[in-house]
All heavy atoms as an XYZ file, in Angstrom:
923
protein
N     -17.262     -3.004      1.183
C     -17.165     -3.660      2.410
C     -15.626     -3.976      2.569
O     -14.973     -4.501      1.717
C     -17.968     -4.951      2.330
C     -17.788     -5.750      3.628
S     -19.002     -7.104      3.667
C     -18.032     -8.437      3.075
N     -15.076     -3.623      3.696
C     -13.715     -3.805      3.996
C     -13.533     -4.932      4.976
O     -14.152     -4.988      6.027
C     -13.043     -2.502      4.567
C     -11.561     -2.741      4.903
C     -13.225     -1.344      3.573
N     -12.630     -5.977      4.643
C     -12.428     -7.109      5.452
C     -11.408     -6.768      6.533
O     -10.747     -5.722      6.565
C     -12.050     -8.264      4.612
O     -10.784     -8.053      4.159
N     -11.256     -7.700      7.474
C     -10.180     -7.602      8.570
C      -8.846     -7.486      7.990
O      -8.054     -6.671      8.458
C     -10.381     -8.675      9.557
C     -11.675     -8.662     10.325
O     -12.258     -7.558     10.379
O     -12.108     -9.748     10.866
N      -8.535     -8.298      6.972
C      -7.238     -8.205      6.430
C      -6.920     -6.947      5.697
O      -5.804     -6.367      5.854
C      -7.099     -9.378      5.421
C      -7.099    -10.702      6.125
C      -5.816     -9.344      4.637
C      -7.107    -11.920      5.226
N      -7.925     -6.360      4.983
C      -7.764     -5.087      4.415
C      -7.531     -4.046      5.444
O      -6.722     -3.163      5.251
C      -8.911     -4.783      3.524
C      -8.891     -5.462      2.172
C     -10.158     -5.132      1.406
O     -11.230     -5.008      1.853
N      -9.972     -4.889      0.050
N      -8.354     -4.063      6.539
C      -8.155     -3.051      7.560
C      -6.797     -3.122      8.205
O      -6.112     -2.075      8.396
C      -9.228     -3.274      8.720
O     -10.549     -3.270      8.074
C      -9.112     -2.258      9.775
N      -6.297     -4.286      8.475
C      -4.899     -4.458      9.018
C      -3.886     -3.978      8.060
O      -2.979     -3.266      8.511
C      -4.730     -5.947      9.355
C      -3.435     -6.227     10.096
C      -3.333     -5.589     11.437
C      -3.235     -7.745     10.215
N      -4.077     -4.287      6.792
C      -3.095     -3.803      5.815
C      -3.123     -2.285      5.627
O      -2.021     -1.645      5.539
C      -3.420     -4.507      4.442
O      -3.433     -5.924      4.588
C      -2.330     -4.105      3.472
N      -4.272     -1.678      5.705
C      -4.372     -0.284      5.603
C      -3.852      0.484      6.823
O      -3.182      1.503      6.666
C      -5.794      0.174      5.433
C      -6.466     -0.310      4.056
C      -7.966      0.092      4.058
C      -5.797      0.473      2.950
N      -4.025     -0.194      7.995
C      -3.405      0.393      9.172
C      -1.842      0.319      9.135
O      -1.151      1.214      9.560
C      -3.953     -0.334     10.512
C      -5.389     -0.036     10.843
C      -5.840     -0.903     12.042
C      -5.441      1.462     11.244
N      -1.369     -0.888      8.663
C       0.076     -0.982      8.455
C       0.665      0.019      7.547
O       1.735      0.594      7.724
C       0.413     -2.413      8.040
N      -0.083      0.219      6.440
C       0.307      1.264      5.498
C       0.283      2.639      6.064
O       1.225      3.399      5.774
C      -0.569      1.208      4.187
N      -0.595      2.954      6.883
C      -0.701      4.207      7.609
C       0.516      4.395      8.528
O       1.085      5.500      8.550
N       0.870      3.307      9.233
C       2.045      3.366     10.078
C       3.350      3.625      9.295
O       4.159      4.506      9.606
C       2.158      2.150     10.932
C       3.508      2.014     11.647
C       1.003      2.098     12.004
N       3.458      2.895      8.172
C       4.577      3.026      7.293
C       4.662      4.424      6.682
O       5.689      5.123      6.636
C       4.618      1.997      6.200
C       4.820      0.654      6.835
C       5.666      2.300      5.131
C       4.563     -0.506      5.846
N       3.488      5.000      6.326
C       3.492      6.350      5.841
C       3.900      7.315      6.931
O       4.620      8.293      6.688
C       2.036      6.730      5.331
C       1.933      8.079      4.627
C       2.341      8.197      3.306
C       1.629      9.190      5.366
C       2.257      9.412      2.668
C       1.560     10.444      4.764
C       1.883     10.571      3.369
N       3.381      7.101      8.115
C       3.741      7.973      9.301
C       5.221      7.977      9.575
O       5.834      8.949      9.887
C       2.946      7.674     10.525
N       5.857      6.784      9.499
C       7.270      6.676      9.710
C       8.033      7.506      8.610
O       8.959      8.182      8.869
C       7.742      5.184      9.645
C       9.260      5.087      9.554
C       7.253      4.506     10.890
N       7.581      7.343      7.311
C       8.231      8.099      6.275
C       8.023      9.642      6.436
O       8.951     10.413      6.185
N       6.827     10.052      6.849
C       6.539     11.420      7.091
C       7.385     12.017      8.250
O       7.987     13.083      8.165
C       5.103     11.670      7.370
C       4.633     13.102      7.529
C       4.906     13.892      6.213
C       3.157     13.165      7.887
N       7.498     11.199      9.308
C       8.387     11.559     10.425
C       9.808     11.753     10.008
O      10.471     12.840     10.288
C       8.287     10.570     11.544
C       9.206     10.851     12.707
C       8.860     11.778     13.617
C      10.386     10.157     12.823
C       9.633     12.015     14.690
C      11.311     10.405     13.946
C      10.871     11.371     14.883
N      10.415     10.844      9.217
C      11.672     10.947      8.646
C      11.816     12.189      7.770
O      12.858     12.874      7.728
N      10.811     12.485      6.947
C      10.855     13.623      6.020
C      10.892     14.951      6.915
O      11.557     15.889      6.488
C       9.623     13.588      5.123
C       9.558     14.582      4.007
C      10.651     14.289      3.036
C       8.190     14.526      3.407
N      10.157     14.985      7.983
C      10.076     16.248      8.716
C      11.299     16.442      9.760
O      11.669     17.596      9.994
C       8.772     16.301      9.575
C       7.492     16.338      8.726
C       6.279     16.178      9.629
C       7.449     17.569      7.881
N      11.830     15.395     10.161
C      12.880     15.388     11.204
C      14.290     15.555     10.587
O      15.133     16.345     11.096
C      12.840     14.181     12.073
C      14.058     14.116     13.066
C      11.609     14.290     12.874
N      14.607     14.796      9.529
C      15.953     14.704      9.039
C      16.223     15.984      8.167
O      15.394     16.489      7.463
C      16.184     13.467      8.175
C      16.128     12.255      8.998
N      17.088     11.951     10.021
C      15.202     11.206      9.124
C      16.778     10.838     10.577
N      15.670     10.337     10.042
N      17.467     16.371      8.142
C      17.930     17.513      7.389
C      18.922     16.995      6.307
O      19.365     17.798      5.493
C      18.708     18.586      8.259
C      17.773     19.159      9.315
C      16.568     19.902      8.793
N      17.150     21.121      8.046
C      16.301     21.924      7.272
N      15.063     21.639      7.152
N      16.903     22.957      6.718
N      19.181     15.817      6.260
C      20.167     15.239      5.302
C      19.396     14.840      3.994
O      18.330     14.148      4.135
C      20.886     13.972      5.857
C      21.973     13.578      4.922
O      22.928     14.262      4.764
O      21.766     12.386      4.424
N      19.921     15.129      2.871
C      19.231     14.961      1.602
C      18.967     13.445      1.332
O      17.916     13.022      0.834
C      19.935     15.577      0.462
C      19.816     17.081      0.438
C      20.756     17.538     -0.641
C      18.435     17.530      0.139
N      19.987     12.561      1.714
C      19.810     11.149      1.470
C      18.716     10.582      2.310
O      17.862      9.725      1.917
C      21.162     10.419      1.768
C      22.302     11.056      0.895
C      21.002      8.902      1.472
C      22.042     10.914     -0.556
N      18.638     10.981      3.577
C      17.622     10.557      4.538
C      16.232     11.052      4.025
O      15.200     10.319      4.147
C      17.802     10.995      5.892
C      18.975     10.323      6.595
O      19.367      9.260      6.078
N      19.619     10.854      7.565
N      16.136     12.197      3.503
C      14.918     12.733      2.947
C      14.442     11.898      1.723
O      13.281     11.564      1.632
C      14.992     14.227      2.559
C      15.142     15.074      3.900
C      13.850     14.705      1.776
C      15.510     16.462      3.656
N      15.331     11.516      0.851
C      15.075     10.700     -0.294
C      14.446      9.300      0.176
O      13.549      8.745     -0.387
C      16.246     10.509     -1.150
S      16.782     11.997     -2.026
N      15.155      8.746      1.256
C      14.712      7.398      1.722
C      13.359      7.546      2.342
O      12.480      6.687      2.170
C      15.744      6.912      2.767
C      17.084      6.523      2.074
C      15.161      5.729      3.515
C      18.209      6.227      3.052
N      13.100      8.668      3.090
C      11.785      8.884      3.688
C      10.711      9.047      2.568
O       9.580      8.455      2.713
C      11.796     10.094      4.541
O      12.700      9.941      5.626
N      10.990      9.685      1.513
C       9.981      9.800      0.427
C       9.768      8.514     -0.223
O       8.591      8.166     -0.588
C      10.539     10.833     -0.600
C      10.515     12.193     -0.203
S      10.963     13.514     -1.378
C      11.543     12.645     -2.736
N      10.769      7.640     -0.344
C      10.608      6.293     -0.904
C       9.729      5.410      0.033
O       8.849      4.639     -0.434
C      11.958      5.648     -1.107
O      11.754      4.395     -1.656
N       9.903      5.548      1.304
C       9.092      4.751      2.282
C       7.642      5.272      2.177
O       6.689      4.392      2.208
C       9.687      5.006      3.733
C       8.670      4.505      4.741
C      10.916      4.283      3.889
N       7.400      6.522      2.049
C       6.045      7.081      1.980
C       5.397      6.515      0.637
O       4.207      6.199      0.601
C       6.005      8.562      1.954
C       6.404      9.120      3.257
S       6.597     10.912      3.274
C       4.960     11.459      2.774
N       6.132      6.445     -0.451
C       5.672      5.955     -1.743
C       5.298      4.477     -1.619
O       4.327      4.002     -2.228
C       6.695      6.210     -2.824
C       6.262      5.832     -4.239
C       6.827      4.474     -4.618
O       7.835      4.015     -4.069
O       6.173      3.831     -5.418
N       6.131      3.698     -0.913
C       5.850      2.254     -0.694
C       4.521      2.107      0.102
O       3.826      1.068     -0.211
C       7.013      1.651      0.115
O       8.171      1.796     -0.588
N       4.231      2.962      1.048
C       2.929      2.760      1.683
C       1.770      3.029      0.798
O       0.751      2.376      0.907
C       2.877      3.729      2.914
O       2.757      5.101      2.500
N       1.953      3.836     -0.225
C       0.928      4.048     -1.215
C       0.658      2.772     -2.053
O      -0.510      2.467     -2.339
C       1.258      5.222     -2.157
C       0.357      5.456     -3.397
C      -1.093      5.889     -2.941
C       0.987      6.361     -4.357
N       1.746      2.108     -2.367
C       1.654      0.889     -3.181
C       0.870     -0.167     -2.263
O       0.035     -0.934     -2.822
C       2.956      0.444     -3.643
C       2.897     -0.950     -4.279
C       3.604      1.350     -4.642
N       1.188     -0.243     -1.060
C       0.420     -1.194     -0.161
C      -0.971     -0.852     -0.067
O      -1.814     -1.738     -0.078
C       1.126     -1.130      1.284
C       2.533     -1.714      1.251
C       0.370     -1.930      2.296
C       3.304     -1.532      2.419
N      -1.345      0.396      0.022
C      -2.786      0.802      0.019
C      -3.485      0.371     -1.229
O      -4.563     -0.214     -1.181
C      -2.932      2.275      0.299
C      -4.318      2.770     -0.024
C      -2.564      2.652      1.675
N      -2.854      0.549     -2.388
C      -3.468      0.188     -3.646
C      -3.620     -1.332     -3.766
O      -4.645     -1.789     -4.249
C      -2.649      0.675     -4.813
C      -2.732      2.241     -5.026
C      -1.624      2.668     -6.042
C      -4.051      2.717     -5.443
N      -2.637     -2.069     -3.259
C      -2.781     -3.549     -3.314
C      -3.859     -3.983     -2.369
O      -4.595     -4.887     -2.625
C      -1.413     -4.190     -2.930
N      -3.984     -3.390     -1.175
C      -5.089     -3.720     -0.261
C      -6.457     -3.414     -0.766
O      -7.354     -4.150     -0.600
C      -4.860     -2.996      1.082
N      -6.594     -2.298     -1.525
C      -7.882     -1.945     -2.053
C      -8.349     -2.938     -3.196
O      -9.499     -3.023     -3.466
C      -7.850     -0.541     -2.511
C      -7.715      0.616     -1.458
C      -7.650      1.885     -2.112
C      -8.874      0.499     -0.430
N      -7.339     -3.512     -3.791
C      -7.692     -4.402     -4.957
C      -8.075     -5.741     -4.549
O      -8.637     -6.520     -5.334
C      -6.509     -4.435     -5.912
N      -7.726     -6.178     -3.279
C      -7.968     -7.461     -2.810
C      -9.468     -7.778     -2.616
O     -10.173     -7.039     -2.055
C      -7.217     -7.713     -1.486
C      -7.256     -9.097     -0.961
C      -6.631    -10.135     -1.443
C      -8.038     -9.539      0.120
N      -6.872    -11.285     -0.742
C      -7.795    -10.941      0.226
C      -9.020     -8.988      0.968
C      -8.437    -11.743      1.156
C      -9.550     -9.728      1.942
C      -9.317    -11.084      2.066
N      -9.854     -8.994     -3.132
C     -11.170     -9.452     -3.022
C     -11.117    -10.886     -2.397
O     -10.439    -11.657     -2.866
C     -11.975     -9.567     -4.344
C     -13.238    -10.197     -4.237
C     -12.024     -8.145     -4.972
N     -11.784    -11.125     -1.269
C     -11.724    -12.422     -0.650
C     -12.174    -13.511     -1.684
O     -13.317    -13.514     -2.209
C     -12.690    -12.409      0.579
C     -12.916    -11.002      0.807
C     -12.679    -10.192     -0.490
N     -11.355    -14.421     -1.994
C     -11.616    -15.556     -2.914
C     -11.786    -14.997     -4.329
O     -12.388    -15.740     -5.202
N     -11.186    -13.876     -4.638
C     -11.320    -13.329     -5.975
C     -10.484    -14.085     -7.026
O      -9.493    -14.617     -6.729
N     -10.949    -14.074     -8.189
C     -10.260    -14.684     -9.366
C      -9.621    -13.603    -10.186
O     -10.039    -12.427    -10.183
C     -11.194    -15.472    -10.098
N      -8.759    -13.988    -10.994
C      -8.073    -13.068    -12.007
C      -9.148    -12.713    -13.007
O      -9.916    -13.458    -13.407
C      -6.947    -13.783    -12.676
N      -9.170    -11.451    -13.444
C     -10.186    -10.983    -14.377
C      -9.955    -11.399    -15.841
O      -9.736    -10.619    -16.747
C     -10.076     -9.439    -14.252
C      -8.687     -9.212    -13.845
C      -8.256    -10.312    -12.961
N      -9.835    -12.643    -16.015
C      -9.702    -13.295    -17.371
C     -10.921    -14.094    -17.595
O     -11.317    -15.010    -16.933
C      -8.395    -14.247    -17.343
C      -7.239    -13.385    -16.997
C      -8.313    -14.813    -18.753
C      -5.973    -14.234    -16.847
N     -11.705    -13.665    -18.591
C     -12.993    -14.285    -18.882
C     -12.918    -15.394    -19.947
O     -13.311    -15.235    -21.085
C     -13.987    -13.139    -19.374
C     -14.153    -11.964    -18.382
C     -15.085    -10.895    -18.950
C     -14.724    -12.516    -17.078
N     -12.306    -16.536    -19.486
C     -12.238    -17.660    -20.359
C     -12.675    -18.864    -19.593
O     -12.498    -18.994    -18.380
C     -10.782    -17.926    -20.929
C     -10.265    -16.835    -21.759
C      -8.904    -17.052    -22.229
O      -8.303    -18.099    -21.810
O      -8.324    -16.264    -22.977
N     -13.254    -19.792    -20.251
C     -13.711    -21.048    -19.657
C     -14.748    -20.927    -18.616
O     -15.647    -20.028    -18.825
N     -14.747    -21.688    -17.554
C     -15.815    -21.708    -16.531
C     -15.811    -20.351    -15.688
O     -16.866    -20.153    -15.111
C     -15.517    -22.900    -15.700
C     -14.030    -23.182    -15.836
C     -13.741    -22.749    -17.302
N     -14.791    -19.623    -15.736
C     -14.804    -18.393    -14.970
C     -15.633    -17.299    -15.561
O     -16.025    -16.351    -14.928
C     -13.317    -17.838    -14.759
C     -12.403    -18.698    -13.946
C     -10.984    -17.900    -13.967
C     -12.880    -18.765    -12.477
N     -16.072    -17.515    -16.857
C     -16.796    -16.532    -17.566
C     -18.248    -16.346    -16.974
O     -18.911    -15.324    -17.137
N     -18.690    -17.421    -16.191
C     -20.014    -17.338    -15.700
C     -20.103    -16.733    -14.304
O     -21.090    -16.596    -13.690
C     -20.676    -18.728    -15.587
C     -20.923    -19.332    -16.974
C     -19.733    -19.954    -17.610
O     -18.869    -20.503    -16.871
O     -19.645    -19.972    -18.797
N     -18.916    -16.373    -13.646
C     -18.896    -15.811    -12.326
C     -19.416    -14.372    -12.349
O     -19.286    -13.655    -13.347
C     -17.498    -15.791    -11.810
C     -16.900    -17.185    -11.479
C     -15.407    -17.032    -11.051
C     -17.680    -17.908    -10.364
N     -20.027    -13.902    -11.212
C     -20.411    -12.515    -11.181
C     -19.294    -11.494    -11.082
O     -18.132    -11.927    -10.777
C     -21.308    -12.494     -9.865
C     -20.755    -13.613     -9.019
C     -20.357    -14.698     -9.991
N     -19.538    -10.341    -11.468
C     -18.450     -9.274    -11.542
C     -17.739     -9.131    -10.206
O     -16.580     -8.825    -10.181
C     -19.022     -8.007    -12.038
N     -18.433     -9.250     -9.127
C     -17.855     -9.078     -7.780
C     -16.872    -10.190     -7.381
O     -16.168    -10.048     -6.335
N     -16.788    -11.240     -8.105
C     -15.873    -12.295     -7.801
C     -14.516    -12.086     -8.390
O     -13.527    -12.888     -8.115
C     -16.442    -13.616     -8.328
N     -14.275    -11.049     -9.098
C     -12.972    -10.793     -9.814
C     -12.275     -9.735     -9.038
O     -12.815     -8.810     -8.498
C     -13.170    -10.396    -11.212
C     -13.824    -11.535    -12.031
C     -15.057    -11.473    -12.461
C     -12.989    -12.585    -12.428
C     -15.575    -12.525    -13.242
C     -13.504    -13.628    -13.196
C     -14.819    -13.545    -13.604
N     -10.930     -9.832     -9.080
C     -10.105     -8.815     -8.441
C      -9.958     -7.681     -9.435
O      -9.893     -7.845    -10.709
C      -8.661     -9.415     -8.267
C      -7.761     -8.346     -7.709
C      -8.707    -10.520     -7.283
N     -10.060     -6.415     -8.977
C     -10.057     -5.212     -9.772
C      -8.635     -4.993    -10.253
O      -7.712     -4.780     -9.435
C     -10.519     -4.069     -9.002
C     -10.668     -2.765     -9.895
O     -10.615     -2.907    -11.084
O     -10.896     -1.737     -9.252
N      -8.306     -4.967    -11.558
C      -6.951     -4.811    -12.043
C      -6.497     -3.345    -12.028
O      -5.274     -3.147    -12.123
C      -7.089     -5.376    -13.499
C      -8.402     -5.129    -13.852
C      -9.249     -5.283    -12.646
N      -7.423     -2.426    -11.881
C      -6.999     -1.002    -11.988
C      -6.055     -0.582    -10.897
O      -5.010      0.058    -11.118
C      -8.197     -0.146    -12.057
C      -7.922      1.395    -12.101
C      -7.254      1.732    -13.410
C      -9.241      2.156    -12.000
N      -6.348     -0.952     -9.595
C      -5.274     -0.589     -8.540
C      -3.977     -1.169     -8.779
O      -2.885     -0.636     -8.406
C      -5.961     -1.095     -7.256
C      -7.393     -1.139     -7.586
C      -7.520     -1.495     -8.962
N      -3.899     -2.394     -9.376
C      -2.582     -3.014     -9.664
C      -1.848     -2.214    -10.703
O      -0.630     -2.018    -10.629
C      -2.733     -4.393    -10.117
C      -3.293     -5.400     -9.103
N      -4.558     -5.894     -9.138
C      -2.722     -5.795     -7.934
C      -4.734     -6.638     -8.063
N      -3.625     -6.642     -7.293
N      -2.581     -1.749    -11.658
C      -1.908     -0.914    -12.718
C      -1.492      0.435    -12.123
O      -0.423      0.936    -12.476
C      -2.931     -0.648    -13.894
N      -2.334      1.019    -11.236
C      -1.891      2.290    -10.660
C      -0.662      2.040     -9.698
O       0.221      2.887     -9.556
C      -3.063      2.814     -9.815
C      -4.268      3.380    -10.667
C      -5.366      3.755     -9.699
C      -3.776      4.517    -11.507
N      -0.597      0.900     -9.047
C       0.478      0.584     -8.152
C       1.778      0.454     -8.998
O       2.872      1.007     -8.589
C       0.229     -0.719     -7.323
N       1.660     -0.195    -10.084
C       2.843     -0.363    -11.001
C       3.292      1.029    -11.510
O       4.542      1.332    -11.538
C       2.542     -1.246    -12.214
C       3.703     -1.541    -13.163
C       4.822     -2.140    -12.432
C       3.214     -2.384    -14.285
N       2.357      1.867    -11.840
C       2.632      3.255    -12.293
C       3.296      4.006    -11.178
O       4.308      4.780    -11.388
C       1.325      3.923    -12.822
O       0.804      3.087    -13.803
C       1.684      5.324    -13.352
N       2.809      3.865     -9.919
C       3.385      4.582     -8.773
C       4.816      4.139     -8.531
O       5.688      4.931     -8.168
C       2.506      4.404     -7.597
N       5.087      2.843     -8.695
C       6.367      2.317     -8.470
C       7.354      2.942     -9.521
O       8.480      3.414     -9.169
C       6.463      0.818     -8.562
C       5.697      0.228     -7.383
C       7.880      0.279     -8.676
C       5.469     -1.257     -7.497
N       7.000      2.961    -10.743
C       7.842      3.542    -11.790
C       8.084      5.013    -11.626
O       9.227      5.465    -11.664
C       7.217      3.253    -13.253
C       7.959      3.992    -14.333
C       7.240      1.770    -13.456
N       7.052      5.758    -11.324
C       7.181      7.225    -11.093
C       8.035      7.402     -9.890
O       8.893      8.329     -9.803
C       5.823      7.900    -10.932
C       5.154      7.860    -12.362
C       5.870      9.271    -10.449
C       3.693      8.362    -12.349
N       7.819      6.671     -8.761
C       8.590      6.798     -7.590
C      10.035      6.512     -7.851
O      11.001      7.234     -7.248
N      10.392      5.546     -8.617
C      11.725      5.241     -8.932
C      12.413      6.376     -9.737
O      13.590      6.740     -9.508
C      11.860      3.917     -9.681
N      11.669      6.956    -10.603
C      12.163      8.088    -11.425
C      12.398      9.291    -10.578
O      13.477      9.943    -10.643
N      11.495      9.623     -9.633
C      11.685     10.779     -8.773
C      12.835     10.531     -7.810
O      13.575     11.473     -7.534
C      10.422     10.987     -8.002
C       9.252     11.586     -8.806
C       7.992     11.732     -7.947
C       9.619     12.964     -9.317
N      12.975      9.318     -7.330
C      14.066      9.014     -6.386
C      15.453      9.188     -7.170
O      16.395      9.732     -6.566
C      13.903      7.554     -5.838
C      14.936      7.159     -4.870
C      14.961      8.085     -3.594
C      14.739      5.683     -4.477
N      15.484      8.728     -8.397
C      16.715      8.868     -9.179
C      17.014     10.298     -9.388
O      18.268     10.707     -9.233
C      16.539      8.126    -10.487
N      16.030     11.121     -9.690
C      16.337     12.529     -9.927
C      16.728     13.177     -8.571
O      17.690     14.060     -8.585
C      15.037     13.229    -10.439
C      14.806     12.785    -11.958
C      15.202     14.772    -10.452
C      13.569     13.139    -12.547
N      16.101     12.902     -7.500
C      16.465     13.461     -6.186
C      17.783     13.104     -5.793
O      18.628     13.927     -5.238
C      15.402     13.059     -5.152
N      18.168     11.854     -5.981
C      19.505     11.469     -5.662
C      20.584     12.067     -6.545
O      21.630     12.482     -6.126
C      19.675      9.908     -5.654
C      18.915      9.189     -4.574
C      18.983      7.655     -4.785
C      19.511      9.537     -3.224
N      20.244     12.240     -7.838
C      21.199     12.970     -8.752
C      21.360     14.449     -8.314
O      22.510     14.960     -8.344
C      20.655     12.864    -10.164
N      20.266     15.055     -7.928
C      20.420     16.436     -7.473
C      21.218     16.479     -6.111
O      21.947     17.453     -5.881
C      19.062     17.090     -7.285
C      18.306     17.373     -8.521
C      16.806     17.833     -8.195
C      19.044     18.415     -9.299
N      21.048     15.427     -5.260
C      21.844     15.383     -4.070
C      23.347     15.244     -4.347
O      24.180     15.887     -3.631
C      21.460     14.217     -3.245
O      20.064     14.272     -2.815
N      23.694     14.523     -5.357
C      25.078     14.411     -5.814
C      25.617     15.721     -6.243
O      26.730     16.106     -5.937
C      25.198     13.241     -6.747
C      26.616     13.317     -7.446
C      24.979     11.939     -6.283
N      24.738     16.499     -7.063
C      25.316     17.746     -7.553
C      25.452     18.681     -6.372
O      26.459     19.475     -6.365
C      24.173     18.313     -8.603
C      24.466     19.711     -8.905
C      24.121     17.433     -9.793
N      24.549     18.692     -5.408
C      24.697     19.602     -4.251
C      25.855     19.200     -3.419
O      26.602     20.014     -2.856
C      23.409     19.611     -3.399
C      22.215     20.369     -4.066
C      20.991     20.106     -3.212
C      22.530     21.829     -4.124
N      26.142     17.920     -3.298
C      27.322     17.438     -2.557
C      28.606     17.890     -3.201
O      29.538     18.358     -2.544
C      27.332     15.981     -2.408
C      28.483     15.431     -1.609
C      28.579     15.587     -0.212
C      29.577     14.839     -2.309
C      29.692     15.107      0.452
C      30.646     14.416     -1.603
C      30.699     14.536     -0.195
O      31.786     14.101      0.507
N      28.653     17.827     -4.503
C      29.840     18.190     -5.255
C      30.091     19.704     -5.132
O      31.251     20.190     -5.133
C      29.797     17.793     -6.755
C      29.959     16.287     -6.879
C      29.879     15.921     -8.282
N      30.041     14.480     -8.486
C      29.715     13.872     -9.595
N      29.372     14.428    -10.653
N      29.927     12.483     -9.647
N      28.971     20.473     -5.109
C      29.081     21.896     -5.083
C      29.401     22.431     -3.673
O      30.269     23.391     -3.468
C      27.774     22.538     -5.543
C      27.662     24.074     -5.248
C      27.601     24.770     -6.543
N      27.753     26.225     -6.284
C      26.786     27.041     -6.497
N      25.655     26.711     -7.051
N      26.954     28.334     -6.212
N      28.780     21.875     -2.574
C      28.813     22.399     -1.250
C      29.651     21.484     -0.323
O      29.916     21.861      0.813
C      27.444     22.727     -0.668
C      26.713     23.753     -1.433
C      25.678     23.357     -2.227
C      27.074     25.071     -1.354
C      24.991     24.372     -2.939
C      26.377     26.065     -2.036
C      25.350     25.632     -2.846
N      29.885     20.261     -0.699
C      30.665     19.353      0.214
C      29.864     18.677      1.319
O      30.465     18.114      2.133
N      28.584     18.790      1.239
C      27.673     18.215      2.253
C      26.315     17.939      1.678
O      25.924     18.492      0.677
C      27.564     19.166      3.503
O      26.823     18.510      4.536
C      26.914     20.508      3.142
N      25.596     17.076      2.362
C      24.212     16.865      1.937
C      23.263     17.366      3.069
O      22.085     17.128      2.989
C      23.972     15.322      1.728
O      24.307     14.591      2.880
C      24.715     14.849      0.510
N      23.750     18.031      4.079
C      22.925     18.590      5.125
C      22.337     19.910      4.602
O      23.029     20.876      4.218
C      23.814     18.892      6.294
C      23.005     19.401      7.497
O      21.796     19.172      7.449
O      23.536     19.849      8.520
N      21.022     19.951      4.593
C      20.296     21.092      4.086
C      20.532     22.431      4.795
O      20.689     23.483      4.195
C      18.751     20.826      4.108
C      18.172     20.039      2.888
C      16.717     19.773      3.115
C      18.425     20.633      1.569
N      20.693     22.323      6.204
C      20.920     23.570      6.846
C      22.247     24.145      6.443
O      22.427     25.422      6.384
C      20.811     23.392      8.347
O      21.753     22.374      8.786
N      23.263     23.359      6.282
C      24.624     23.803      5.893
C      24.543     24.391      4.447
O      25.156     25.414      4.129
C      25.663     22.722      5.963
C      26.007     22.314      7.335
C      27.072     21.258      7.340
N      27.306     20.835      8.717
C      28.162     19.775      8.908
N      28.761     19.128      7.913
N      28.324     19.416     10.135
N      23.806     23.692      3.582
C      23.713     24.180      2.195
C      23.006     25.556      2.141
O      23.451     26.433      1.418
C      22.883     23.132      1.311
C      23.778     21.906      1.150
C      22.536     23.709      0.030
C      23.098     20.750      0.499
N      21.959     25.647      2.947
C      21.182     26.993      2.975
C      22.071     28.086      3.523
O      22.099     29.230      3.084
C      19.913     26.859      3.760
C      18.838     26.086      2.971
C      17.907     25.336      3.702
C      18.709     26.141      1.555
C      16.960     24.568      3.065
C      17.711     25.446      0.960
C      16.845     24.667      1.693
N      22.866     27.746      4.564
C      23.774     28.738      5.142
C      24.802     29.172      4.144
O      25.146     30.361      3.939
C      24.449     28.181      6.425
C      23.680     28.550      7.646
C      24.393     28.105      8.938
N      24.019     26.690      9.156
C      24.724     25.758      9.619
N      25.962     25.952      9.940
N      24.264     24.529      9.877
N      25.366     28.231      3.330
C      26.355     28.470      2.391
C      25.771     29.415      1.271
O      26.413     30.345      0.803
C      26.945     27.247      1.799
C      28.061     27.463      0.856
C      29.321     28.117      1.360
O      29.558     27.883      2.659
O      29.994     28.699      0.692
N      24.594     29.070      0.902
C      23.912     29.899     -0.178
C      23.651     31.349      0.306
O      23.912     32.234     -0.344
C      22.574     29.250     -0.691
C      22.906     27.940     -1.457
C      21.751     30.133     -1.505
C      21.644     27.060     -1.784
N      23.266     31.423      1.594
C      22.933     32.764      2.099
C      24.252     33.532      2.325
O      24.302     34.735      2.008
C      22.224     32.592      3.530
C      21.898     33.922      4.133
N      20.933     34.738      3.628
C      22.393     34.534      5.201
C      20.850     35.773      4.359
N      21.779     35.729      5.349
N      25.308     32.840      2.590
C      26.604     33.525      2.837
C      27.114     33.954      1.447
O      27.777     35.057      1.326
C      27.604     32.595      3.431
C      28.934     33.270      3.923
C      29.799     32.260      4.638
N      30.120     31.068      3.872
C      31.171     31.036      3.091
N      31.882     32.072      2.875
N      31.465     29.874      2.454
N      26.903     33.164      0.405
C      27.376     33.576     -0.949
C      26.600     34.740     -1.521
O      27.121     35.501     -2.343
C      27.259     32.352     -1.927
C      28.280     31.334     -1.632
C      28.118     30.127     -2.550
O      27.222     30.126     -3.366
N      28.958     29.124     -2.366
N      25.325     34.874     -1.056
C      24.484     35.979     -1.608
C      24.836     37.334     -0.985
O      24.618     38.409     -1.548
C      23.086     35.781     -1.342
C      22.457     34.627     -2.200
C      21.002     34.356     -1.853
O      20.488     34.901     -0.909
O      20.361     33.610     -2.595
N      25.480     37.354      0.194
C      25.898     38.583      0.824
C      27.137     39.198      0.266
O      27.856     38.808     -0.529
C      26.088     38.342      2.325
C      24.708     38.028      2.984
C      24.960     37.723      4.501
O      26.134     37.596      4.941
O      23.917     37.616      5.201
């Protein structure tokens, strides 16, 4: 069962993902592409946080009086762990993408993909 807050959060995450996808498809600059990929990754983290939310949910720590609550009263910790993993992997991928952008800038003097492809094609001839 999805609540109104979850629906609103999922819609917001969809809009954020669409903005990132738009930036990924429209921009030809490597830095803008890296930013767009980071925005898309952030929307994934929002989705995972929204899926884990339980109205009035408690932390899944079974000590004291909370031990008698039904299983549906606890927040699922798995999406939180997946969100943390997605953040770490996204940061690593962003670092590698930006490092490759620096290498391409040093080699070709630009971060524009169309110029880089033209230069590579010109060097092959």
